[in-house]
C-alpha positions in Angstrom: -30.7 13.0 -5.5 -29.7 12.4 -1.8 -32.4 14.9 -0.7 -35.1 12.8 -2.6 -34.1 9.7 -0.7 -32.1 8.1 -3.5 -28.7 6.7 -2.8 -25.7 8.1 -4.5 -24.8 6.0 -7.4 -21.1 6.0 -6.3 -22.1 4.5 -2.9 -24.1 1.7 -4.6 -21.2 0.9 -7.0 -18.7 0.9 -4.1 -20.9 -1.4 -2.0 -21.3 -3.9 -4.8 -17.6 -4.0 -5.3 -17.0 -4.3 -1.6 -19.2 -7.5 -1.5 -16.4 -9.3 -3.4 -14.1 -8.8 -0.4 -16.7 -10.4 1.8 -17.1 -13.3 -0.6 -13.3 -13.7 -0.9 -13.0 -14.1 2.9 -16.1 -16.3 3.3 -16.1 -18.7 0.4 -13.3 -21.1 1.4 -11.4 -22.8 -1.4 -13.5 -21.6 -4.3 -12.0 -21.9 -7.8 -12.3 -18.2 -8.5 -10.2 -17.5 -5.3 -7.5 -19.8 -6.5 -7.4 -17.9 -9.8 -7.1 -14.6 -7.9 -4.2 -16.1 -5.8 -2.5 -17.3 -8.9 -2.7 -13.8 -10.6 -2.0 -11.7 -7.5 -0.5 -13.8 -4.8 3.1 -12.9 -5.7 2.6 -9.1 -5.4 4.8 -7.0 -3.2 1.8 -5.3 -1.7 -0.1 -6.7 1.3 -3.6 -5.3 1.6 -6.6 -7.3 2.9 -6.8 -9.0 -0.5 -3.9 -10.3 -2.7 -3.0 -7.7 -5.2 -0.3 -7.3 -7.9 0.6 -3.7 -8.6 0.8 -4.4 -12.3 -2.9 -5.5 -12.3 -5.5 -3.6 -14.2 -9.3 -3.9 -14.4 -12.0 -4.7 -11.9 -9.8 -6.4 -9.2 -7.7 -3.3 -8.9 -10.9 -1.4 -8.2 -12.1 -3.9 -5.6 -8.9 -3.7 -3.7 -8.9 0.1 -3.9 -12.4 0.4 -2.6 -11.5 -1.5 0.5 -8.7 0.9 1.3 -11.0 4.0 0.9 -11.5 6.0 4.1 -15.0 7.0 4.8 -16.5 9.9 6.9 -15.2 8.6 10.3 -11.6 8.1 9.1 -11.8 4.3 9.0 -11.1 2.2 5.9 -13.9 0.0 4.7 -11.6 -3.0 5.1 -11.4 -2.3 8.8 -15.0 -3.6 9.2 -14.0 -7.1 8.1 -12.8 -8.9 11.2 -11.7 -12.5 11.5 -12.8 -14.7 14.4 -10.0 -17.3 14.8 -11.1 -20.9 15.0 -8.4 -23.2 13.7 -6.6 -20.2 12.0 -6.2 -21.9 8.6 -8.0 -19.2 6.6 -7.1 -16.0 8.5 -3.9 -14.3 7.6 -1.6 -13.6 10.6 -0.3 -10.3 9.4 -2.7 -8.9 6.8 -6.1 -9.6 8.3 -7.8 -7.9 11.3 -8.2 -10.5 14.0 -6.1 -9.6 17.1 -6.6 -5.8 16.9 -8.9 -3.5 15.0 -6.2 -3.3 12.3 -3.9 -5.9 10.7 -0.8 -6.8 12.7 1.4 -5.5 9.9 0.3 -2.0 10.9 0.6 -2.6 14.7 4.0 -4.2 14.4 5.6 -2.9 11.2 9.2 -3.7 12.2 8.3 -7.4 12.8 6.3 -7.6 9.6 9.4 -6.3 7.7 11.5 -9.3 8.7 8.6 -11.9 8.3 9.7 -14.3 5.5 6.2 -15.3 4.4 4.0 -12.2 4.4 0.8 -14.1 3.7 1.3 -16.7 6.5 -2.0 -17.8 8.2 -2.6 -17.8 11.9 -2.3 -21.6 12.0 1.2 -21.4 10.4 2.5 -19.0 13.0 0.6 -20.3 16.1 0.3 -23.9 17.2 -1.9 -25.0 20.0 -1.2 -28.3 21.8 -3.4 -29.3 24.8 -4.3 -25.6 25.3 -0.7 -24.4 25.2 0.2 -21.8 22.6 3.5 -22.3 20.7 4.8 -19.7 18.3 6.3 -20.8 15.0 8.2 -17.8 13.6 9.9 -17.7 10.2 12.1 -14.6 10.2 14.5 -13.4 7.5 16.7 -12.3 10.5 15.9 -12.8 14.1 14.4 -9.8 16.0 17.4 -8.0 17.5 16.9 -4.3 17.6 15.3 -2.6 20.6 12.1 -1.7 18.6 11.8 -5.2 17.2 12.1 -6.9 20.6 9.7 -4.4 22.1 7.1 -5.2 19.4 7.7 -8.9 19.8 7.0 -8.8 23.6 3.8 -6.7 23.0 2.6 -9.1 20.3 3.2 -12.2 22.4 1.3 -10.6 25.3 -1.7 -9.8 23.1 -1.7 -13.3 21.5 -1.7 -15.1 24.9 -4.5 -13.0 26.1 -6.6 -13.7 23.0 -9.8 -15.7 23.5 -9.8 -18.6 21.1 -13.2 -19.9 20.1 -12.1 -23.2 18.4 -13.8 -24.8 15.5 -13.7 -23.2 12.0 -12.6 -19.7 11.3 -15.4 -17.1 10.9 -15.7 -13.6 9.5 -17.9 -10.8 10.6 -18.8 -7.4 9.2 -18.7 -5.2 12.3 -20.9 -2.5 10.7 -23.9 -4.8 11.2 -25.2 -6.0 14.5 -25.5 -9.6 13.2 -22.0 -9.4 11.7 -23.2 -10.2 8.2 -22.2 -8.1 5.2 -24.9 -6.7 3.0 -24.8 -4.2 0.2 -27.5 -2.2 1.9 -25.6 -1.8 5.2 -22.4 -1.0 3.4 -24.2 1.7 1.4 -25.7 3.1 4.6 -22.2 3.1 6.2 -20.7 5.1 3.4 -23.5 7.6 3.1 -24.1 8.2 6.9 -21.6 11.0 7.1 -19.6 13.3 4.8 -17.4 11.1 2.7 -13.8 12.3 2.6 -13.2 13.7 -0.8 -9.9 13.3 -2.6 -9.2 17.0 -2.6 -5.5 17.5 -3.3 -3.5 20.7 -3.7 0.2 20.7 -4.7 2.5 21.9 -1.9 5.1 24.0 -3.6 7.3 24.4 -0.5 10.2 22.1 0.1 13.8 21.4 -0.8 13.2 19.6 -4.1 14.0 21.7 -7.2 11.2 23.5 -9.0 11.6 21.3 -12.1 10.9 18.2 -10.0 7.9 19.8 -8.4 6.5 20.8 -11.8 7.0 17.3 -13.1 5.2 15.8 -10.0 2.3 18.2 -10.4 2.0 17.3 -14.1 2.0 13.6 -13.1 -0.8 14.2 -10.5 -3.0 15.9 -13.0 -2.2 13.4 -15.8 -0.5 15.9 -18.0 2.7 14.0 -18.8 3.2 12.8 -22.4 2.9 9.1 -21.7 2.3 6.8 -24.6 -1.4 6.5 -23.9 -1.9 10.3 -23.8 0.1 10.6 -27.1 -2.1 8.0 -28.8 -5.2 10.0 -27.7 -3.8 13.0 -29.4 -3.1 11.1 -32.7 0.6 10.8 -32.4 1.8 7.7 -34.3 3.9 5.4 -32.1 5.4 2.0 -32.8 3.7 0.6 -29.6 2.0 1.9 -26.5 3.8 -0.6 -24.1 5.5 0.5 -20.9 9.2 0.5 -21.4 9.9 -0.2 -17.7 8.1 -3.6 -17.7 7.2 -4.3 -21.3 3.9 -5.7 -20.2 1.1 -3.1 -20.0 -0.1 0.0 -21.7 1.9 3.0 -20.5 -0.5 5.2 -18.7 0.4 7.7 -16.0 -1.1 5.5 -13.3 0.6 2.4 -14.5 4.0 4.0 -15.0 4.3 5.3 -11.4 2.1 2.9 -9.3 1.2 -0.1 -11.3 4.4 -1.1 -13.1 6.3 -4.0 -11.5 9.5 -2.0 -12.0 8.0 1.0 -10.1 6.7 -1.4 -7.5 10.2 -2.6 -6.8 11.4 1.0 -6.5 8.7 1.8 -3.9 9.4 -1.4 -2.1 13.1 -0.5 -1.8 12.2 3.0 -0.9 10.0 1.9 2.0 12.9 -0.3 3.3 15.3 2.6 3.1 12.9 5.0 4.8 11.7 2.3 7.1 8.0 2.9 6.3 5.1 0.6 6.4 4.2 -1.1 3.1 3.3 1.6 0.6 -0.2 1.3 -0.9 -0.4 3.6 -3.9 -3.2 3.3 -6.5 -2.7 6.8 -7.9 0.2 9.3 -7.9 -1.7 11.5 -5.5 -1.4 8.6 -3.0 2.4 9.0 -3.2 2.4 12.8 -3.0 0.3 12.6 0.2 2.1 9.6 1.7 4.2 11.8 4.1 1.1 13.3 5.6 -0.3 10.0 6.9 3.0 8.7 8.2 3.7 8.7 12.0 6.8 10.9 11.6 7.9 14.2 13.1 7.3 17.4 11.2 10.9 17.5 10.1 10.9 14.0 8.8 7.7 14.5 6.9 9.3 17.5 5.3 12.3 15.3 4.3 10.1 12.5 3.0 8.0 14.8 0.8 11.2 15.9 -1.0 12.4 12.3 -1.3 9.1 11.2 -2.9 9.2 14.0 -5.4 12.8 13.1 -6.3 11.7 9.4 -6.7 8.9 10.4 -9.2 11.4 12.6 -11.1 13.9 9.7 -11.2 11.3 7.2 -12.5 10.3 9.6 -15.3 13.9 10.1 -16.2 14.6 6.4 -16.3 11.6 6.0 -18.6 12.9 8.7 -20.9 16.4 7.2 -20.9 15.0 3.9 -22.1 12.8 5.4 -24.8 15.2 8.0 -26.2 18.7 6.7 -25.4 18.2 3.0 -24.9 19.9 3.2 -21.6 18.6 0.8 -18.9 19.3 0.6 -15.2 18.1 -1.9 -12.6 15.7 -0.8 -9.9 18.4 -1.0 -7.3 20.6 1.4 -9.3 17.7 3.9 -9.7 17.2 3.8 -5.9 20.9 4.5 -5.3 20.5 7.4 -7.8 17.5 8.7 -5.7 19.5 8.5 -2.5 22.5 10.3 -4.0 20.4 13.0 -5.8 18.2 13.7 -2.8 21.2 13.9 -0.5 22.8 16.5 -2.8 19.7 18.6 -3.0 18.8 18.6 0.7 22.4 19.5 1.6 22.4 22.4 -0.8 18.8 23.5 -0.8 17.7 23.3 2.8 19.0 24.2 6.3 20.0 20.6 6.9 23.6 21.1 5.7 25.2 18.9 8.3 23.6 15.6 7.1 26.1 12.8 6.8 26.2 10.7 3.7 26.7 7.4 5.4 23.8 8.1 7.8 21.6 9.2 4.9 22.3 6.0 3.0 21.2 4.0 6.0 18.1 6.1 6.8 17.2 9.6 5.6 15.3 10.6 8.7 16.7 12.8 11.5 16.3 11.3 15.0 
């Protein structure tokens, strides 16, 4: 159809969904925005829009579209840029305003110790008589070398920023006039070869074969989750996820959407000192190591840890279903740490890894 001059239906659909991101940023204090904040504002993920990992339906798709990378490697969300006026409607850490990306990506170590992740620019920066005063709210004061370095860099960039005054504004940088349109978004997505989600299982690594097989089955949706069993006519007392007791147990929900799984990934990102993990599908987790700014060795380590974590989550689910044994998320994470340590010590060349160092951070310096 593209050769006949017709747009791909997928591009049209994505552009229409993306329009809701523009509306969310532009429409002030609309009632529907308050509803979205009420449903998603407490989520542990911090994309451009508020998002709860346990959410299903159209809002999940809207958030996911914004995180999609197009032909030039940029995410669609990166084209939404805030122009700070009074700073009351632009988020300090999660919106693009100072750089071409949100500050949570530019300064991940500072973002990690920020107490209020959704803080606005006006909450963190006060201007009196032209003088800029920072109003930080840390969980712990920046003390490590990397945190202090990031803080000085951030302060330097803030003080060099050209403030326009007045009300906050938003622009869509893919358009010369800065105004979002479905037509321009469609052109942007179709003007080059869109990156396809082509994924192939990497069978190398230190994780046991049983774990790799399980991870592969998860990625291709071949695990016997309750939703899949129901499709095959298996009678079940219910189809509810046993980890959260809230939603239907699908593969996607169990490993990425469940609030219990979200806590696991949040604790994992803290342990591994990663930027916030955005996973909408299991493949996002299996390819996470490839997009991290890590050495080749540490990417190799992280891939095995992620496979171990998937295996541990599935085992926790099975223990609850068949044995009625329940563990807290923090206990599952400790199990992941211990199990991955045992496997990497005995199944790789890294046999000198120290347990105390591993518990603090699994990566080799």
